[in-house]
C-alpha positions, 0 to 999 in steps of 0.5 A: 559517291552515289549522289556524283554517280547519279549526276554523271548519269544525269549529264550523260542523259542532258548531252545526248538530248542536246546532241540530238535536239542540235543534230535534228535541226541540222546543227550538230550531228555526222548523222542526218536527223540525230545524235550518232548513237553508234559512234557514241557507243564505240567510244564508250572507253572515253569514259574510264579514261576520263575518270582516270584523267580527271582524277590525277588532274584534281589529286595533283592540281594541274589543269585537266585540259592538259590531259584531254586535248592531247588525248582527244587528239591523238587517242580519239582522232579528233582535229586540233580545233575539235580536241581543244573545244572538247577539252575545254568543254570537259574542264568546264564540268570537271572543275565544278566540285573544285569551284563550288568547294572555294567559293563556299569556303569564301577563300576566292579573292573576287576584287583580284578576279574581276581584274584578271577577268577583265584581260582573260575573258576577251582573250580566251574568246579571241584564242578560241576564235583563232583555233579555228581559222589556223592551219590544223598543222600550225596548230599542232605544232603550237599545241606541241610546243605549248605541251612541252613549255607547260611540261617544263613549267611544271617541272621547274616551279614548286607546286602552289601549296609550297611556294613562298609568297613574294619570292623572286620578286625583285626591288622593282615589284617590290616597290610597285606591289607596296603602298597600294592598301590591303586587301582581307579574305575571311574564310568560312572556317575562321581563318583571316588572310591579310595581304598588300593589294597587288599591282594590277596591270601586270597581272591583267596582261599576263592573264590575258596572254594565258587566256589567249593560250588557253583559248587556242590550245586549251590550257595555260591560264591557271598555270600562270595565274596561280604562279604570278599571284604567289610570286608577284603578288603575295597572295597566300597559296590558298587564296591564289588557288581558289581565285585561280580556279574561279577565273579559269572557270569563267574564261574556260566557260567563255571560250567552250562556248565559242567553240561550241559556236564556231563549230560542230561540238563532238557530242559523242565524245563529251557525252562520256567525257563529262560524267567521267570527270564528274566522277573523277574529280570526286575521286581525285579531291579525296586522293589528292590528299594522300599524293605528294604534289611535288612528285606528282607535278614532276612527273606529270611535267615529264609526261606532258613534255613528252606527249609534245615532243610525240606531237611534234615529231609525228607531225614534223618529222615522221610525216 
């Protein structure tokens, strides 16, 4: 924990330094000539909120961006494009612990991941660009509908760890997913996973759609990818989740880079959120094993649905 806290403090210094450098060159500060220190200090409360959100996200296994983008939009008051960009940038850092752990465990199916990334990376870039050119009211509407849909998804589907590989596959997919050879993953702890190599085109299409939605509203890719890998491809949940996290890490990094290049990054916010998720991620991975995942995901699905409805009501009904 002490090591994580030290890393978080280094992250604060790094983000502030980058923000100051960009500000001094005219590329990223609301205060001419430097980092907006006053605005940064007044947003200190983003730090404990980020710890809490990241802890819950890692403990429940859902995307952290589902928390941060609406929080940045409704709580901090950022524009939709700023909130989405800040959410993606925060998520890239927040998922570092999980990504490093899965790669170390050697449970990532890199052969499947490269096919998913072939569709995901270009799509997330297009979605991230589109977020800066879509009318803010329309973007809020898309975001609200997306949250309601993802909330329903979390309530309806079982947690990845409890899914039965290949369930609800159907005769057509059973035929298409058979006879393509096998894939074997040998984990570092000695466990071996062998399964039929999946039919690639539907996976690429689904990851493309999920990545575009992620670039546009910062969430959607991990939920779509994990579920389709288990339900359609019959990949064991441990490998499916690890592969999904790997795909999301690269795609979210590409999306965050586009958001950073096409608009002014809100450094005074992410300077608090990034170290917050570094600490929360460590706590969440330790707390998660004590939390019933099915209960957690249903509860979060209800919360996300309500937040989505709140965004839609405040933007299109009350206004």
